[in-house]
C-alpha positions in Angstrom: -7.6 8.8 1.5 -8.8 6.1 -0.9 -6.9 2.8 -0.9 -6.9 1.2 -4.3 -8.5 -2.1 -5.1 -6.0 -5.0 -5.2 -6.8 -6.9 -8.4 -5.3 -10.4 -8.8 -5.1 -13.0 -11.6 -7.2 -16.2 -11.5 -6.0 -18.7 -14.2 -8.4 -21.3 -12.7 -10.7 -21.9 -9.8 -8.0 -22.9 -7.4 -5.9 -19.8 -8.2 -9.0 -17.7 -7.7 -9.6 -19.2 -4.2 -5.9 -18.7 -3.3 -6.0 -15.1 -4.5 -9.0 -14.5 -2.3 -7.5 -16.3 0.7 -4.4 -14.1 0.6 -6.3 -10.8 0.3 -7.4 -9.8 -3.2 -10.2 -7.3 -3.4 -11.1 -8.5 -6.9 -10.0 -11.1 -9.4 -10.0 -11.3 -13.2 -10.4 -14.5 -15.2 -11.0 -15.8 -18.7 -13.3 -18.2 -20.3 -12.6 -20.8 -22.9 -12.6 -18.1 -25.7 -11.7 -14.5 -26.4 -9.8 -14.0 -23.1 -6.1 -13.5 -24.3 -4.8 -16.4 -22.3 -5.9 -19.4 -24.3 -3.1 -21.5 -22.8 -4.2 -21.0 -19.2 -6.6 -23.5 -17.6 -9.4 -20.9 -17.9 -13.0 -21.4 -16.8 -15.9 -23.4 -18.1 -19.4 -21.8 -17.8 -20.1 -23.9 -14.7 -16.8 -22.9 -13.2 -17.5 -19.2 -13.9 -20.8 -19.5 -12.0 -19.0 -21.2 -9.1 -16.2 -18.6 -9.1 -18.6 -15.7 -9.0 -20.6 -17.2 -6.2 -17.5 -18.0 -4.2 -16.0 -14.6 -4.6 -19.2 -12.6 -4.0 -19.9 -14.6 -0.8 -16.5 -13.2 0.4 -17.1 -9.7 -0.8 -14.7 -10.0 -3.7 -15.4 -8.7 -7.2 -15.0 -10.8 -10.4 -14.1 -9.5 -13.8 -14.3 -11.5 -17.1 -11.7 -10.9 -19.8 -13.1 -10.6 -23.3 -10.1 -8.6 -24.6 -9.1 -10.5 -27.7 -9.4 -9.0 -31.2 -11.8 -11.2 -33.2 -11.7 -11.5 -37.0 -14.8 -11.3 -39.1 -15.4 -15.1 -39.1 -15.3 -15.1 -35.2 -18.0 -12.5 -34.7 -20.9 -14.9 -34.6 -19.1 -17.1 -32.2 -18.4 -14.0 -30.0 -22.1 -13.3 -29.9 -22.9 -16.9 -28.9 -20.2 -16.7 -26.2 -21.5 -13.5 -24.7 -25.0 -14.9 -24.7 -23.8 -18.0 -22.8 -22.0 -16.0 -20.1 -24.6 -13.3 -19.8 -26.3 -15.0 -16.8 -23.1 -15.2 -14.7 -23.1 -12.1 -12.4 -19.7 -10.7 -13.3 -19.0 -7.3 -11.9 -17.5 -6.2 -15.2 -16.2 -7.4 -18.5 -12.7 -6.4 -19.6 -12.6 -5.6 -23.3 -10.4 -3.7 -25.8 -12.0 -4.0 -29.3 -14.8 -1.4 -30.0 -16.7 -4.1 -31.9 -16.5 -6.4 -28.8 -17.7 -3.5 -26.6 -20.6 -2.9 -29.0 -21.6 -6.6 -28.8 -21.4 -6.5 -24.9 -23.6 -3.4 -24.9 -26.2 -5.2 -27.1 -26.2 -8.5 -25.3 -25.6 -7.4 -21.7 -26.5 -3.7 -21.7 -26.3 -3.3 -17.9 -22.8 -4.9 -17.6 -20.0 -2.5 -16.6 -17.1 -2.5 -19.0 -13.4 -2.0 -18.1 -11.1 -1.1 -21.0 -8.1 -3.5 -21.3 -4.5 -2.4 -21.5 -4.6 -3.9 -25.0 -6.5 -0.7 -26.1 -3.2 1.2 -25.7 -4.5 4.1 -23.7 -1.5 6.3 -23.1 -2.9 9.7 -22.5 -5.7 11.5 -20.7 -7.5 12.5 -23.8 -7.9 8.9 -24.8 -9.2 8.1 -21.3 -11.6 11.0 -21.6 -12.9 9.6 -24.9 -13.6 6.2 -23.4 -15.2 7.9 -20.3 -17.6 9.6 -22.7 -18.4 6.2 -24.2 -19.5 5.0 -20.8 -16.5 2.9 -20.0 -16.4 2.4 -16.2 -12.7 1.9 -15.9 -9.6 2.2 -18.0 -6.5 0.0 -17.5 -3.8 2.4 -18.4 -1.0 1.4 -20.8 2.2 0.3 -19.0 4.1 2.9 -21.0 2.5 5.7 -18.8 4.6 7.3 -16.1 3.6 8.4 -12.6 3.3 12.0 -13.8 1.1 11.0 -16.7 -1.1 8.9 -14.4 -1.4 11.8 -12.0 -2.3 14.3 -14.7 -4.9 11.9 -16.2 -6.5 11.5 -12.8 -6.9 15.3 -12.6 -8.7 15.4 -15.9 -11.1 12.4 -15.8 -13.6 10.9 -13.4 -13.6 7.3 -14.7 -11.7 4.7 -12.7 -8.1 4.2 -13.5 -6.3 0.8 -13.2 -2.6 0.4 -13.2 -0.4 -2.7 -13.6 2.0 -2.9 -10.7 3.6 -6.3 -10.8 4.4 -9.1 -13.3 5.8 -9.9 -16.7 6.3 -7.0 -19.1 5.8 -7.5 -22.9 8.5 -6.0 -25.0 5.9 -4.8 -27.6 3.8 -1.7 -27.4 1.1 -2.4 -24.7 1.3 -6.1 -25.5 0.4 -5.7 -29.2 3.0 -8.1 -30.6 3.4 -9.9 -33.9 6.6 -11.9 -33.2 4.7 -15.0 -32.1 2.4 -14.9 -35.1 5.2 -14.6 -37.6 7.5 -17.1 -36.0 5.2 -19.8 -34.8 1.7 -19.1 -36.2 0.4 -18.5 -32.6 -1.4 -15.2 -32.4 -0.5 -13.2 -29.3 -3.5 -11.0 -29.8 -5.8 -14.0 -29.5 -4.1 -15.3 -26.4 -1.7 -17.8 -27.9 1.7 -16.1 -27.4 4.7 -18.4 -27.6 6.9 -15.8 -26.0 9.6 -15.6 -28.6 11.0 -12.5 -26.9 12.3 -14.9 -24.2 14.2 -17.1 -26.5 18.0 -17.1 -27.0 19.2 -15.9 -30.4 22.3 -16.2 -32.6 23.5 -14.3 -35.7 24.1 -15.9 -39.1 26.1 -14.2 -41.8 24.6 -14.8 -45.2 27.7 -16.1 -46.9 28.3 -18.6 -44.0 25.1 -20.6 -43.7 25.0 -22.9 -40.8 27.7 -20.9 -38.9 26.1 -19.4 -35.8 27.5 -16.5 -33.8 26.1 -16.1 -30.3 24.6 -12.8 -29.2 26.6 -11.8 -26.2 26.5 -8.9 -23.8 28.8 -6.0 -24.1 28.9 -2.5 -22.4 25.7 -1.5 -24.3 23.8 -4.6 -23.4 21.9 -7.2 -25.4 18.7 -9.3 -25.3 16.7 -6.2 -26.2 13.5 -8.3 -26.3 13.9 -9.6 -22.8 12.5 -7.3 -20.2 12.7 -7.7 -16.4 9.4 -8.1 -14.5 7.5 -5.1 -13.3 7.6 -4.4 -9.5 6.1 -1.2 -8.0 6.0 -2.3 -4.4 8.2 0.5 -3.4 5.8 3.1 -4.9 2.5 2.4 -3.0 2.4 6.0 -1.7 2.9 7.5 -5.2 0.2 5.2 -6.7 -2.3 6.1 -4.0 -1.4 9.8 -4.3 -1.8 9.7 -8.1 -5.4 8.5 -7.7 -5.1 4.9 -9.0 -8.4 3.1 -8.3 -7.1 -0.4 -8.9 -3.6 -2.0 -8.7 -3.4 -4.9 -11.0 -1.1 -8.0 -10.7 -0.2 -9.9 -13.9 -0.1 -13.6 -13.9 -3.0 -15.8 -15.1 -0.4 -18.2 -16.4 1.5 -18.4 -13.1 1.1 -21.0 -10.4 -0.6 -20.6 -7.0 2.8 -20.0 -5.2 3.2 -16.9 -7.3 -0.3 -15.7 -6.8 -0.2 -16.3 -3.0 3.2 -14.6 -2.5 2.5 -11.5 -4.6 -1.0 -11.0 -3.3 0.0 -11.2 0.3 2.9 -8.8 -0.1 0.8 -6.1 -1.9 -2.1 -6.7 0.5 0.2 -6.1 3.5 1.8 -3.0 1.8 -1.6 -1.5 1.1 -3.0 -2.2 4.6 0.2 -0.8 6.2 -0.1 2.4 4.2 -3.8 2.8 5.1 -3.0 2.3 8.8 0.0 4.7 8.9 0.7 6.6 5.7 3.1 9.1 7.4 5.6 6.4 8.6 5.0 3.9 5.8 8.2 2.2 4.4 9.0 -0.8 2.4 9.7 -3.7 4.7 12.6 -6.1 4.0 10.4 -9.1 4.3 8.2 -7.9 1.4 11.2 -7.7 -0.9 12.5 -11.0 0.4 9.1 -12.6 -0.3 9.1 -11.3 -3.9 12.6 -12.7 -4.5 11.4 -16.2 -3.5 9.0 -16.6 -6.4 9.8 -17.2 -10.1 10.8 -13.9 -11.8 13.4 -12.4 -14.2 14.7 -9.6 -12.0 12.6 -6.5 -11.3 12.2 -3.1 -12.9 9.9 -0.1 -12.5 9.4 0.0 -16.2 8.2 3.4 -17.5 6.7 4.4 -14.1 9.5 6.7 -13.2 10.2 7.8 -16.8 12.1 6.4 -19.7 13.7 3.0 -18.8 17.4 2.7 -19.1 19.7 -0.2 -20.0 19.6 -1.5 -16.5 16.0 -2.5 -17.1 17.0 -5.1 -19.6 17.6 -8.6 -18.4 20.7 -10.2 -19.9 19.8 -13.7 -18.7 16.5 -15.1 -20.0 16.2 -17.7 -17.3 13.8 -17.4 -14.4 15.2 -16.8 -10.9 13.6 -18.3 -7.9 15.1 -19.2 -4.5 12.2 -21.4 -3.3 10.1 -24.3 -4.6 6.4 -24.8 -3.9 5.8 -28.3 -2.6 2.3 -28.5 -1.2 -1.0 -26.8 -0.3 -3.1 -27.2 2.9 -6.4 -28.8 2.0 -7.8 -29.3 5.5 -6.9 -27.9 8.9 -8.2 -29.8 12.0 -8.8 -28.6 15.6 -6.2 -31.0 16.9 -3.5 -29.1 15.0 -3.0 -31.6 12.2 -3.4 -30.6 8.5 -3.9 -32.5 5.3 -1.6 -31.4 2.6 -1.7 -32.2 -1.1 1.8 -32.6 -2.3 2.6 -30.7 -5.5 6.3 -31.7 -5.5 8.4 -34.4 -3.8 8.4 -34.1 0.0 11.1 -35.9 2.0 11.1 -36.6 5.8 13.7 -34.5 7.5 13.4 -31.6 5.2 13.0 -28.0 6.5 10.0 -26.3 4.9 8.4 -22.9 5.2 4.6 -22.6 5.8 3.2 -19.3 4.5 -0.3 -17.9 5.2 -2.2 -14.7 5.2 -0.8 -11.4 6.4 2.8 -12.4 5.9 2.5 -15.3 8.3 5.6 -17.5 7.8 6.9 -20.4 9.8 9.9 -22.7 9.3 9.3 -26.4 10.2 11.3 -29.6 10.0 9.2 -32.4 8.6 10.4 -35.2 10.9 7.1 -37.1 10.9 4.2 -37.3 8.5 1.7 -40.0 7.4 -0.7 -40.8 4.6 -4.4 -40.1 5.3 -4.8 -43.6 6.7 -2.1 -43.0 9.4 0.7 -45.0 7.8 4.1 -43.3 8.4 5.9 -42.1 5.3 9.5 -41.1 4.5 8.5 -39.3 1.3 5.5 -38.1 -0.6 5.0 -37.5 -4.3 2.9 -35.0 -6.4 -0.9 -35.4 -6.0 -0.4 -37.6 -2.8 -2.3 -36.4 0.3 -0.4 -36.5 3.6 -1.2 -35.7 7.2 1.2 -33.8 9.5 1.3 -31.6 12.5 2.5 -28.0 12.3 3.9 -25.9 15.1 1.4 -23.1 14.4 -2.3 -22.9 13.5 -2.8 -23.2 9.7 -5.6 -22.6 7.3 -6.9 -24.1 4.1 -4.9 -22.7 1.1 -1.8 -22.0 3.2 1.2 -23.1 1.1 4.3 -25.1 1.9 7.6 -24.5 0.2 11.3 -25.3 0.5 14.5 -23.5 -0.3 16.1 -24.7 -3.5 
């Protein structure tokens, strides 16, 4: 039995380190150009080299996204960019555009190429085509069902990657024009303004300025606004279908999201590998996924055609917990140094989360600044020292219930 790779998002260097700490087998990241997440922090050339070294030292693979669709006037810049990053030892590039793939082959001929979901690969014959072009892995379109994935695995030998968790785009495999038309920000170049998440009203042409809210009825509304994908209940089916990599969406998300999702899927995969016969979804996994920011969960197209219950009638995010700090140092005497990312108040009860679903509640009755001065509260970016009731590690996170 082959357990799939767990592939996590890395929007910046800190998120990469957090993803690795919580159990990712591989991470994907973008540079300053051509990576389809231009609003993320992204990586400079120096940070790319640091990221690759950090990950490889820990046995983790690193993939670079080059999955934008360049225009003619951008092609020379694309070539310069690929020449700049060629020396960084990425394990693969993620691309979608055939012209970009050709440029990668010319500039970095030995680099493995993974086909992005942006290429809209929805059937086994398309996968076979890309396999014959030498593509090492295909990230299947999120419109593909379990049965379609299983049949594709039977007909091809190239690696198959499946999105299993994160935001869903309402458009076909992410190829959306709404943002370009409404804001001038091109979603296919990584600049999406997410107009599918906005609230809308109707205007009747003879009554300008008179707005009628779009409300839910028995048939639903907010047709643009999908719930988030979550396939944690379907690990056995994904393994059985032959998925080589399970991908988590979220380069724009924070480190609390990355840590929580990675540690849940890591534990689920490891539990299945250890005892596939008696594997079951554990309540603590579902509880953990409910604590992070999300819009409700759906299985998308995985089990067949989605129905109305997969539409989210409230465009607001849900989350039950708030991230307040990250452990920067853990000392032998049991004290830790925490960088506050939100306001922390003495007397508050917080939850410390670590690897392998480790979770501890702790009342913060006493903490100091790094010089030993006692504090009653701490503010974002302030470093504090405190003692925890259990051993902690660097990149463990601290959160509180909202």
